mmCIF file of the N, C-alpha and C atoms, coordinates in Angstrom:
data_MODEL
# 
_entry.id   MODEL 
# 
loop_
_atom_site.group_PDB 
_atom_site.id 
_atom_site.type_symbol 
_atom_site.label_atom_id 
_atom_site.label_alt_id 
_atom_site.label_comp_id 
_atom_site.label_asym_id 
_atom_site.label_entity_id 
_atom_site.label_seq_id 
_atom_site.pdbx_PDB_ins_code 
_atom_site.Cartn_x 
_atom_site.Cartn_y 
_atom_site.Cartn_z 
_atom_site.occupancy 
_atom_site.B_iso_or_equiv 
_atom_site.pdbx_formal_charge 
_atom_site.auth_seq_id 
_atom_site.auth_comp_id 
_atom_site.auth_asym_id 
_atom_site.auth_atom_id 
_atom_site.pdbx_PDB_model_num 
ATOM 1   N N  . UNK A 1 1  ? -24.465 5.838   -4.247 1.00 0.00 ? 1  UNK A N  1 
ATOM 2   C CA . UNK A 1 1  ? -23.198 6.057   -3.437 1.00 0.00 ? 1  UNK A CA 1 
ATOM 3   C C  . UNK A 1 1  ? -22.680 7.586   -3.277 1.00 0.00 ? 1  UNK A C  1 
ATOM 4   N N  . UNK A 1 2  ? -22.132 7.777   -2.243 1.00 0.00 ? 2  UNK A N  1 
ATOM 5   C CA . UNK A 1 2  ? -21.899 9.552   -2.363 1.00 0.00 ? 2  UNK A CA 1 
ATOM 6   C C  . UNK A 1 2  ? -20.584 9.707   -2.967 1.00 0.00 ? 2  UNK A C  1 
ATOM 7   N N  . UNK A 1 3  ? -20.444 10.846  -3.726 1.00 0.00 ? 3  UNK A N  1 
ATOM 8   C CA . UNK A 1 3  ? -18.996 11.055  -4.438 1.00 0.00 ? 3  UNK A CA 1 
ATOM 9   C C  . UNK A 1 3  ? -18.365 11.686  -3.329 1.00 0.00 ? 3  UNK A C  1 
ATOM 10  N N  . UNK A 1 4  ? -16.888 11.539  -3.370 1.00 0.00 ? 4  UNK A N  1 
ATOM 11  C CA . UNK A 1 4  ? -16.126 12.276  -2.502 1.00 0.00 ? 4  UNK A CA 1 
ATOM 12  C C  . UNK A 1 4  ? -16.003 13.968  -2.759 1.00 0.00 ? 4  UNK A C  1 
ATOM 13  N N  . UNK A 1 5  ? -15.571 14.282  -1.703 1.00 0.00 ? 5  UNK A N  1 
ATOM 14  C CA . UNK A 1 5  ? -15.591 15.702  -1.742 1.00 0.00 ? 5  UNK A CA 1 
ATOM 15  C C  . UNK A 1 5  ? -14.550 16.180  -2.911 1.00 0.00 ? 5  UNK A C  1 
ATOM 16  N N  . UNK A 1 6  ? -14.839 17.237  -3.132 1.00 0.00 ? 6  UNK A N  1 
ATOM 17  C CA . UNK A 1 6  ? -13.516 17.829  -4.411 1.00 0.00 ? 6  UNK A CA 1 
ATOM 18  C C  . UNK A 1 6  ? -12.273 18.438  -3.593 1.00 0.00 ? 6  UNK A C  1 
ATOM 19  N N  . UNK A 1 7  ? -11.348 17.703  -4.145 1.00 0.00 ? 7  UNK A N  1 
ATOM 20  C CA . UNK A 1 7  ? -10.360 18.374  -3.060 1.00 0.00 ? 7  UNK A CA 1 
ATOM 21  C C  . UNK A 1 7  ? -8.959  18.159  -3.811 1.00 0.00 ? 7  UNK A C  1 
ATOM 22  N N  . UNK A 1 8  ? -7.738  18.524  -3.315 1.00 0.00 ? 8  UNK A N  1 
ATOM 23  C CA . UNK A 1 8  ? -6.285  18.155  -3.982 1.00 0.00 ? 8  UNK A CA 1 
ATOM 24  C C  . UNK A 1 8  ? -6.341  16.922  -3.593 1.00 0.00 ? 8  UNK A C  1 
ATOM 25  N N  . UNK A 1 9  ? -5.826  16.141  -5.172 1.00 0.00 ? 9  UNK A N  1 
ATOM 26  C CA . UNK A 1 9  ? -5.055  14.513  -4.826 1.00 0.00 ? 9  UNK A CA 1 
ATOM 27  C C  . UNK A 1 9  ? -3.562  14.720  -4.816 1.00 0.00 ? 9  UNK A C  1 
ATOM 28  N N  . UNK A 1 10 ? -3.152  13.801  -4.229 1.00 0.00 ? 10 UNK A N  1 
ATOM 29  C CA . UNK A 1 10 ? -1.586  13.639  -3.907 1.00 0.00 ? 10 UNK A CA 1 
ATOM 30  C C  . UNK A 1 10 ? -1.132  13.121  -5.450 1.00 0.00 ? 10 UNK A C  1 
ATOM 31  N N  . UNK A 1 11 ? -0.003  14.166  -5.392 1.00 0.00 ? 11 UNK A N  1 
ATOM 32  C CA . UNK A 1 11 ? 0.957   13.703  -6.801 1.00 0.00 ? 11 UNK A CA 1 
ATOM 33  C C  . UNK A 1 11 ? 1.916   12.636  -6.649 1.00 0.00 ? 11 UNK A C  1 
ATOM 34  N N  . UNK A 1 12 ? 2.415   12.504  -7.807 1.00 0.00 ? 12 UNK A N  1 
ATOM 35  C CA . UNK A 1 12 ? 4.178   11.725  -7.703 1.00 0.00 ? 12 UNK A CA 1 
ATOM 36  C C  . UNK A 1 12 ? 4.716   11.773  -6.797 1.00 0.00 ? 12 UNK A C  1 
ATOM 37  N N  . UNK A 1 13 ? 4.863   13.084  -6.524 1.00 0.00 ? 13 UNK A N  1 
ATOM 38  C CA . UNK A 1 13 ? 6.209   13.604  -5.571 1.00 0.00 ? 13 UNK A CA 1 
ATOM 39  C C  . UNK A 1 13 ? 5.711   12.770  -4.020 1.00 0.00 ? 13 UNK A C  1 
ATOM 40  N N  . UNK A 1 14 ? 4.405   13.445  -3.934 1.00 0.00 ? 14 UNK A N  1 
ATOM 41  C CA . UNK A 1 14 ? 3.870   12.974  -2.291 1.00 0.00 ? 14 UNK A CA 1 
ATOM 42  C C  . UNK A 1 14 ? 3.757   11.171  -2.029 1.00 0.00 ? 14 UNK A C  1 
ATOM 43  N N  . UNK A 1 15 ? 3.319   10.744  -3.429 1.00 0.00 ? 15 UNK A N  1 
ATOM 44  C CA . UNK A 1 15 ? 3.284   9.458   -3.028 1.00 0.00 ? 15 UNK A CA 1 
ATOM 45  C C  . UNK A 1 15 ? 4.636   8.649   -3.047 1.00 0.00 ? 15 UNK A C  1 
ATOM 46  N N  . UNK A 1 16 ? 5.579   9.049   -3.645 1.00 0.00 ? 16 UNK A N  1 
ATOM 47  C CA . UNK A 1 16 ? 6.883   8.642   -3.763 1.00 0.00 ? 16 UNK A CA 1 
ATOM 48  C C  . UNK A 1 16 ? 7.554   9.164   -2.329 1.00 0.00 ? 16 UNK A C  1 
ATOM 49  N N  . UNK A 1 17 ? 7.470   10.249  -1.622 1.00 0.00 ? 17 UNK A N  1 
ATOM 50  C CA . UNK A 1 17 ? 7.795   10.474  -0.546 1.00 0.00 ? 17 UNK A CA 1 
ATOM 51  C C  . UNK A 1 17 ? 7.561   9.430   0.455  1.00 0.00 ? 17 UNK A C  1 
ATOM 52  N N  . UNK A 1 18 ? 5.932   9.432   0.619  1.00 0.00 ? 18 UNK A N  1 
ATOM 53  C CA . UNK A 1 18 ? 5.527   8.364   1.510  1.00 0.00 ? 18 UNK A CA 1 
ATOM 54  C C  . UNK A 1 18 ? 5.822   7.173   1.454  1.00 0.00 ? 18 UNK A C  1 
ATOM 55  N N  . UNK A 1 19 ? 6.054   6.596   0.248  1.00 0.00 ? 19 UNK A N  1 
ATOM 56  C CA . UNK A 1 19 ? 6.702   5.372   0.146  1.00 0.00 ? 19 UNK A CA 1 
ATOM 57  C C  . UNK A 1 19 ? 8.080   5.260   0.240  1.00 0.00 ? 19 UNK A C  1 
ATOM 58  N N  . UNK A 1 20 ? 8.829   6.425   0.165  1.00 0.00 ? 20 UNK A N  1 
ATOM 59  C CA . UNK A 1 20 ? 10.444  6.417   0.962  1.00 0.00 ? 20 UNK A CA 1 
ATOM 60  C C  . UNK A 1 20 ? 10.427  6.139   2.434  1.00 0.00 ? 20 UNK A C  1 
ATOM 61  N N  . UNK A 1 21 ? 9.249   7.120   2.818  1.00 0.00 ? 21 UNK A N  1 
ATOM 62  C CA . UNK A 1 21 ? 8.871   7.130   4.537  1.00 0.00 ? 21 UNK A CA 1 
ATOM 63  C C  . UNK A 1 21 ? 8.671   5.784   4.980  1.00 0.00 ? 21 UNK A C  1 
ATOM 64  N N  . UNK A 1 22 ? 7.925   4.955   4.607  1.00 0.00 ? 22 UNK A N  1 
ATOM 65  C CA . UNK A 1 22 ? 7.665   3.680   4.617  1.00 0.00 ? 22 UNK A CA 1 
ATOM 66  C C  . UNK A 1 22 ? 8.804   2.659   4.704  1.00 0.00 ? 22 UNK A C  1 
ATOM 67  N N  . UNK A 1 23 ? 9.496   2.756   3.591  1.00 0.00 ? 23 UNK A N  1 
ATOM 68  C CA . UNK A 1 23 ? 10.854  1.697   3.276  1.00 0.00 ? 23 UNK A CA 1 
ATOM 69  C C  . UNK A 1 23 ? 11.883  2.374   4.307  1.00 0.00 ? 23 UNK A C  1 
ATOM 70  N N  . UNK A 1 24 ? 11.903  3.549   4.813  1.00 0.00 ? 24 UNK A N  1 
ATOM 71  C CA . UNK A 1 24 ? 12.811  3.976   5.673  1.00 0.00 ? 24 UNK A CA 1 
ATOM 72  C C  . UNK A 1 24 ? 12.563  2.939   7.058  1.00 0.00 ? 24 UNK A C  1 
ATOM 73  N N  . UNK A 1 25 ? 11.209  3.406   7.705  1.00 0.00 ? 25 UNK A N  1 
ATOM 74  C CA . UNK A 1 25 ? 10.585  2.741   8.715  1.00 0.00 ? 25 UNK A CA 1 
ATOM 75  C C  . UNK A 1 25 ? 10.871  1.452   8.915  1.00 0.00 ? 25 UNK A C  1 
ATOM 76  N N  . UNK A 1 26 ? 10.643  0.767   7.709  1.00 0.00 ? 26 UNK A N  1 
ATOM 77  C CA . UNK A 1 26 ? 10.501  -0.748  7.879  1.00 0.00 ? 26 UNK A CA 1 
ATOM 78  C C  . UNK A 1 26 ? 12.139  -1.355  8.059  1.00 0.00 ? 26 UNK A C  1 
ATOM 79  N N  . UNK A 1 27 ? 13.084  -0.573  7.498  1.00 0.00 ? 27 UNK A N  1 
ATOM 80  C CA . UNK A 1 27 ? 14.895  -0.976  7.469  1.00 0.00 ? 27 UNK A CA 1 
ATOM 81  C C  . UNK A 1 27 ? 15.189  -0.508  8.790  1.00 0.00 ? 27 UNK A C  1 
ATOM 82  N N  . UNK A 1 28 ? 14.366  0.697   9.346  1.00 0.00 ? 28 UNK A N  1 
ATOM 83  C CA . UNK A 1 28 ? 15.106  0.722   10.724 1.00 0.00 ? 28 UNK A CA 1 
ATOM 84  C C  . UNK A 1 28 ? 14.498  -0.203  11.796 1.00 0.00 ? 28 UNK A C  1 
ATOM 85  N N  . UNK A 1 29 ? 13.163  -0.789  11.447 1.00 0.00 ? 29 UNK A N  1 
ATOM 86  C CA . UNK A 1 29 ? 12.745  -1.388  12.301 1.00 0.00 ? 29 UNK A CA 1 
ATOM 87  C C  . UNK A 1 29 ? 13.269  -2.662  12.457 1.00 0.00 ? 29 UNK A C  1 
ATOM 88  N N  . UNK A 1 30 ? 14.002  -3.293  11.335 1.00 0.00 ? 30 UNK A N  1 
ATOM 89  C CA . UNK A 1 30 ? 14.557  -4.694  10.942 1.00 0.00 ? 30 UNK A CA 1 
ATOM 90  C C  . UNK A 1 30 ? 15.965  -4.403  11.676 1.00 0.00 ? 30 UNK A C  1 
ATOM 91  N N  . UNK A 1 31 ? 16.439  -3.146  11.302 1.00 0.00 ? 31 UNK A N  1 
ATOM 92  C CA . UNK A 1 31 ? 17.836  -2.946  11.905 1.00 0.00 ? 31 UNK A CA 1 
ATOM 93  C C  . UNK A 1 31 ? 17.915  -2.834  13.700 1.00 0.00 ? 31 UNK A C  1 
ATOM 94  N N  . UNK A 1 32 ? 16.935  -2.397  14.271 1.00 0.00 ? 32 UNK A N  1 
ATOM 95  C CA . UNK A 1 32 ? 16.730  -2.040  15.573 1.00 0.00 ? 32 UNK A CA 1 
ATOM 96  C C  . UNK A 1 32 ? 16.376  -3.718  16.187 1.00 0.00 ? 32 UNK A C  1 
ATOM 97  N N  . UNK A 1 33 ? 15.526  -4.390  15.292 1.00 0.00 ? 33 UNK A N  1 
ATOM 98  C CA . UNK A 1 33 ? 15.181  -5.705  15.816 1.00 0.00 ? 33 UNK A CA 1 
ATOM 99  C C  . UNK A 1 33 ? 16.659  -6.726  15.957 1.00 0.00 ? 33 UNK A C  1 
ATOM 100 N N  . UNK A 1 34 ? 17.352  -6.431  14.948 1.00 0.00 ? 34 UNK A N  1 
ATOM 101 C CA . UNK A 1 34 ? 18.771  -7.151  14.518 1.00 0.00 ? 34 UNK A CA 1 
ATOM 102 C C  . UNK A 1 34 ? 19.712  -6.942  15.727 1.00 0.00 ? 34 UNK A C  1 
ATOM 103 N N  . UNK A 1 35 ? 19.218  -5.998  16.537 1.00 0.00 ? 35 UNK A N  1 
ATOM 104 C CA . UNK A 1 35 ? 20.376  -5.563  17.713 1.00 0.00 ? 35 UNK A CA 1 
ATOM 105 C C  . UNK A 1 35 ? 19.828  -6.335  18.759 1.00 0.00 ? 35 UNK A C  1 
ATOM 106 N N  . UNK A 1 36 ? 18.641  -6.848  18.768 1.00 0.00 ? 36 UNK A N  1 
ATOM 107 C CA . UNK A 1 36 ? 18.094  -7.369  20.195 1.00 0.00 ? 36 UNK A CA 1 
ATOM 108 C C  . UNK A 1 36 ? 18.752  -8.777  20.391 1.00 0.00 ? 36 UNK A C  1 
ATOM 109 N N  . UNK A 1 37 ? 18.798  -9.437  21.593 1.00 0.00 ? 37 UNK A N  1 
ATOM 110 C CA . UNK A 1 37 ? 19.337  -10.516 21.680 1.00 0.00 ? 37 UNK A CA 1 
ATOM 111 C C  . UNK A 1 37 ? 18.231  -11.425 20.756 1.00 0.00 ? 37 UNK A C  1 
ATOM 112 N N  . UNK A 1 38 ? 19.088  -13.078 20.497 1.00 0.00 ? 38 UNK A N  1 
ATOM 113 C CA . UNK A 1 38 ? 18.176  -13.662 19.859 1.00 0.00 ? 38 UNK A CA 1 
ATOM 114 C C  . UNK A 1 38 ? 16.980  -14.333 20.488 1.00 0.00 ? 38 UNK A C  1 
ATOM 115 N N  . UNK A 1 39 ? 16.912  -14.461 21.731 1.00 0.00 ? 39 UNK A N  1 
ATOM 116 C CA . UNK A 1 39 ? 15.895  -15.163 22.333 1.00 0.00 ? 39 UNK A CA 1 
ATOM 117 C C  . UNK A 1 39 ? 14.442  -14.041 22.251 1.00 0.00 ? 39 UNK A C  1 
ATOM 118 N N  . UNK A 1 40 ? 14.997  -12.616 22.410 1.00 0.00 ? 40 UNK A N  1 
ATOM 119 C CA . UNK A 1 40 ? 13.925  -11.741 22.265 1.00 0.00 ? 40 UNK A CA 1 
ATOM 120 C C  . UNK A 1 40 ? 13.506  -11.482 20.865 1.00 0.00 ? 40 UNK A C  1 
ATOM 121 N N  . UNK A 1 41 ? 14.544  -11.627 19.684 1.00 0.00 ? 41 UNK A N  1 
ATOM 122 C CA . UNK A 1 41 ? 13.879  -11.773 18.088 1.00 0.00 ? 41 UNK A CA 1 
ATOM 123 C C  . UNK A 1 41 ? 13.063  -12.758 18.113 1.00 0.00 ? 41 UNK A C  1 
ATOM 124 N N  . UNK A 1 42 ? 13.024  -14.011 18.683 1.00 0.00 ? 42 UNK A N  1 
ATOM 125 C CA . UNK A 1 42 ? 12.263  -15.294 18.584 1.00 0.00 ? 42 UNK A CA 1 
ATOM 126 C C  . UNK A 1 42 ? 10.926  -14.841 19.144 1.00 0.00 ? 42 UNK A C  1 
ATOM 127 N N  . UNK A 1 43 ? 10.898  -14.199 20.408 1.00 0.00 ? 43 UNK A N  1 
ATOM 128 C CA . UNK A 1 43 ? 9.737   -14.235 21.004 1.00 0.00 ? 43 UNK A CA 1 
ATOM 129 C C  . UNK A 1 43 ? 8.761   -12.793 20.270 1.00 0.00 ? 43 UNK A C  1 
ATOM 130 N N  . UNK A 1 44 ? 9.631   -12.007 19.701 1.00 0.00 ? 44 UNK A N  1 
ATOM 131 C CA . UNK A 1 44 ? 8.849   -11.109 18.886 1.00 0.00 ? 44 UNK A CA 1 
ATOM 132 C C  . UNK A 1 44 ? 8.103   -11.876 17.462 1.00 0.00 ? 44 UNK A C  1 
ATOM 133 N N  . UNK A 1 45 ? 8.935   -12.494 16.676 1.00 0.00 ? 45 UNK A N  1 
ATOM 134 C CA . UNK A 1 45 ? 8.621   -12.736 15.345 1.00 0.00 ? 45 UNK A CA 1 
ATOM 135 C C  . UNK A 1 45 ? 7.975   -14.084 15.465 1.00 0.00 ? 45 UNK A C  1 
ATOM 136 N N  . UNK A 1 46 ? 7.981   -14.842 16.430 1.00 0.00 ? 46 UNK A N  1 
ATOM 137 C CA . UNK A 1 46 ? 7.284   -16.262 16.807 1.00 0.00 ? 46 UNK A CA 1 
ATOM 138 C C  . UNK A 1 46 ? 6.257   -16.219 17.746 1.00 0.00 ? 46 UNK A C  1 
ATOM 139 N N  . UNK A 1 47 ? 5.994   -14.993 18.172 1.00 0.00 ? 47 UNK A N  1 
ATOM 140 C CA . UNK A 1 47 ? 5.146   -14.880 19.486 1.00 0.00 ? 47 UNK A CA 1 
ATOM 141 C C  . UNK A 1 47 ? 4.286   -14.054 19.049 1.00 0.00 ? 47 UNK A C  1 
ATOM 142 N N  . UNK A 1 48 ? 3.055   -13.630 20.171 1.00 0.00 ? 48 UNK A N  1 
ATOM 143 C CA . UNK A 1 48 ? 2.067   -13.114 19.636 1.00 0.00 ? 48 UNK A CA 1 
ATOM 144 C C  . UNK A 1 48 ? 2.284   -11.721 19.458 1.00 0.00 ? 48 UNK A C  1 
ATOM 145 N N  . UNK A 1 49 ? 3.586   -11.173 19.799 1.00 0.00 ? 49 UNK A N  1 
ATOM 146 C CA . UNK A 1 49 ? 3.798   -9.829  20.149 1.00 0.00 ? 49 UNK A CA 1 
ATOM 147 C C  . UNK A 1 49 ? 3.486   -9.496  18.470 1.00 0.00 ? 49 UNK A C  1 
ATOM 148 N N  . UNK A 1 50 ? 4.122   -10.038 17.315 1.00 0.00 ? 50 UNK A N  1 
ATOM 149 C CA . UNK A 1 50 ? 3.966   -9.378  15.736 1.00 0.00 ? 50 UNK A CA 1 
ATOM 150 C C  . UNK A 1 50 ? 2.669   -9.882  15.634 1.00 0.00 ? 50 UNK A C  1 
ATOM 151 N N  . UNK A 1 51 ? 1.561   -10.663 15.856 1.00 0.00 ? 51 UNK A N  1 
ATOM 152 C CA . UNK A 1 51 ? 0.297   -10.657 15.466 1.00 0.00 ? 51 UNK A CA 1 
ATOM 153 C C  . UNK A 1 51 ? -0.512  -9.587  16.393 1.00 0.00 ? 51 UNK A C  1 
ATOM 154 N N  . UNK A 1 52 ? -0.069  -9.310  17.715 1.00 0.00 ? 52 UNK A N  1 
ATOM 155 C CA . UNK A 1 52 ? -0.754  -8.065  17.994 1.00 0.00 ? 52 UNK A CA 1 
ATOM 156 C C  . UNK A 1 52 ? -0.591  -6.723  17.473 1.00 0.00 ? 52 UNK A C  1 
ATOM 157 N N  . UNK A 1 53 ? 0.761   -6.818  16.873 1.00 0.00 ? 53 UNK A N  1 
ATOM 158 C CA . UNK A 1 53 ? 1.383   -5.324  16.129 1.00 0.00 ? 53 UNK A CA 1 
ATOM 159 C C  . UNK A 1 53 ? 0.216   -5.655  14.721 1.00 0.00 ? 53 UNK A C  1 
ATOM 160 N N  . UNK A 1 54 ? 0.187   -6.556  14.096 1.00 0.00 ? 54 UNK A N  1 
ATOM 161 C CA . UNK A 1 54 ? -0.511  -6.555  13.074 1.00 0.00 ? 54 UNK A CA 1 
ATOM 162 C C  . UNK A 1 54 ? -1.789  -6.020  12.876 1.00 0.00 ? 54 UNK A C  1 
ATOM 163 N N  . UNK A 1 55 ? -2.242  -6.941  14.164 1.00 0.00 ? 55 UNK A N  1 
ATOM 164 C CA . UNK A 1 55 ? -3.811  -6.862  14.243 1.00 0.00 ? 55 UNK A CA 1 
ATOM 165 C C  . UNK A 1 55 ? -4.456  -5.272  14.932 1.00 0.00 ? 55 UNK A C  1 
ATOM 166 N N  . UNK A 1 56 ? -3.345  -4.887  15.815 1.00 0.00 ? 56 UNK A N  1 
ATOM 167 C CA . UNK A 1 56 ? -3.437  -3.405  16.305 1.00 0.00 ? 56 UNK A CA 1 
ATOM 168 C C  . UNK A 1 56 ? -3.544  -2.652  15.012 1.00 0.00 ? 56 UNK A C  1 
ATOM 169 N N  . UNK A 1 57 ? -2.312  -2.622  14.283 1.00 0.00 ? 57 UNK A N  1 
ATOM 170 C CA . UNK A 1 57 ? -2.235  -1.823  13.469 1.00 0.00 ? 57 UNK A CA 1 
ATOM 171 C C  . UNK A 1 57 ? -3.362  -1.605  11.947 1.00 0.00 ? 57 UNK A C  1 
ATOM 172 N N  . UNK A 1 58 ? -3.805  -2.985  11.846 1.00 0.00 ? 58 UNK A N  1 
ATOM 173 C CA . UNK A 1 58 ? -4.617  -2.926  11.018 1.00 0.00 ? 58 UNK A CA 1 
ATOM 174 C C  . UNK A 1 58 ? -6.065  -2.435  11.356 1.00 0.00 ? 58 UNK A C  1 
ATOM 175 N N  . UNK A 1 59 ? -6.388  -2.693  12.581 1.00 0.00 ? 59 UNK A N  1 
ATOM 176 C CA . UNK A 1 59 ? -7.734  -2.043  13.597 1.00 0.00 ? 59 UNK A CA 1 
ATOM 177 C C  . UNK A 1 59 ? -7.516  -0.586  13.152 1.00 0.00 ? 59 UNK A C  1 
ATOM 178 N N  . UNK A 1 60 ? -6.101  0.004   13.781 1.00 0.00 ? 60 UNK A N  1 
ATOM 179 C CA . UNK A 1 60 ? -6.186  1.418   13.608 1.00 0.00 ? 60 UNK A CA 1 
ATOM 180 C C  . UNK A 1 60 ? -6.451  2.167   12.286 1.00 0.00 ? 60 UNK A C  1 
ATOM 181 N N  . UNK A 1 61 ? -5.724  1.509   11.358 1.00 0.00 ? 61 UNK A N  1 
ATOM 182 C CA . UNK A 1 61 ? -5.999  1.884   9.982  1.00 0.00 ? 61 UNK A CA 1 
ATOM 183 C C  . UNK A 1 61 ? -7.183  1.709   9.370  1.00 0.00 ? 61 UNK A C  1 
ATOM 184 N N  . UNK A 1 62 ? -8.003  0.814   9.745  1.00 0.00 ? 62 UNK A N  1 
ATOM 185 C CA . UNK A 1 62 ? -9.273  0.799   9.563  1.00 0.00 ? 62 UNK A CA 1 
ATOM 186 C C  . UNK A 1 62 ? -10.414 1.705   9.973  1.00 0.00 ? 62 UNK A C  1 
ATOM 187 N N  . UNK A 1 63 ? -10.056 1.956   11.432 1.00 0.00 ? 63 UNK A N  1 
ATOM 188 C CA . UNK A 1 63 ? -10.746 2.943   12.251 1.00 0.00 ? 63 UNK A CA 1 
ATOM 189 C C  . UNK A 1 63 ? -10.321 4.270   11.260 1.00 0.00 ? 63 UNK A C  1 
ATOM 190 N N  . UNK A 1 64 ? -9.179  4.736   11.114 1.00 0.00 ? 64 UNK A N  1 
ATOM 191 C CA . UNK A 1 64 ? -8.903  5.861   10.567 1.00 0.00 ? 64 UNK A CA 1 
ATOM 192 C C  . UNK A 1 64 ? -9.579  6.243   9.201  1.00 0.00 ? 64 UNK A C  1 
ATOM 193 N N  . UNK A 1 65 ? -9.805  5.047   8.446  1.00 0.00 ? 65 UNK A N  1 
ATOM 194 C CA . UNK A 1 65 ? -10.164 5.129   7.069  1.00 0.00 ? 65 UNK A CA 1 
ATOM 195 C C  . UNK A 1 65 ? -11.859 5.504   7.031  1.00 0.00 ? 65 UNK A C  1 
ATOM 196 N N  . UNK A 1 66 ? -12.148 4.609   8.162  1.00 0.00 ? 66 UNK A N  1 
ATOM 197 C CA . UNK A 1 66 ? -13.894 4.855   8.330  1.00 0.00 ? 66 UNK A CA 1 
ATOM 198 C C  . UNK A 1 66 ? -14.240 6.254   8.733  1.00 0.00 ? 66 UNK A C  1 
ATOM 199 N N  . UNK A 1 67 ? -13.511 6.924   9.820  1.00 0.00 ? 67 UNK A N  1 
ATOM 200 C CA . UNK A 1 67 ? -13.866 8.085   10.191 1.00 0.00 ? 67 UNK A CA 1 
ATOM 201 C C  . UNK A 1 67 ? -13.852 9.443   9.057  1.00 0.00 ? 67 UNK A C  1 
ATOM 202 N N  . UNK A 1 68 ? -13.298 9.024   7.937  1.00 0.00 ? 68 UNK A N  1 
ATOM 203 C CA . UNK A 1 68 ? -13.068 10.158  6.933  1.00 0.00 ? 68 UNK A CA 1 
ATOM 204 C C  . UNK A 1 68 ? -12.086 11.419  7.121  1.00 0.00 ? 68 UNK A C  1 
ATOM 205 N N  . UNK A 1 69 ? -12.375 12.063  6.455  1.00 0.00 ? 69 UNK A N  1 
ATOM 206 C CA . UNK A 1 69 ? -11.534 13.480  6.628  1.00 0.00 ? 69 UNK A CA 1 
ATOM 207 C C  . UNK A 1 69 ? -12.147 14.210  7.187  1.00 0.00 ? 69 UNK A C  1 
ATOM 208 N N  . UNK A 1 70 ? -11.938 15.351  7.896  1.00 0.00 ? 70 UNK A N  1 
ATOM 209 C CA . UNK A 1 70 ? -12.547 16.673  8.654  1.00 0.00 ? 70 UNK A CA 1 
ATOM 210 C C  . UNK A 1 70 ? -13.518 17.470  7.613  1.00 0.00 ? 70 UNK A C  1 
ATOM 211 N N  . UNK A 1 71 ? -14.507 17.655  8.252  1.00 0.00 ? 71 UNK A N  1 
ATOM 212 C CA . UNK A 1 71 ? -15.364 18.578  7.041  1.00 0.00 ? 71 UNK A CA 1 
ATOM 213 C C  . UNK A 1 71 ? -14.827 20.049  7.190  1.00 0.00 ? 71 UNK A C  1 
# 
């Protein structure tokens, strides 16, 4: 198994900053979705849109992880 290249690991401050950012984005998305008409909300939450976003986001994240860091 190959070892990771030595480098700087994120500290608690960076992890906390990213976590806060994620929470803000999720709350913002929930607030924006709440402003949509009920029928569009139903399409997003019960239709293929949410599934597509989840599959697409997962695929993108796995692709980014598989690419690794630039040398």
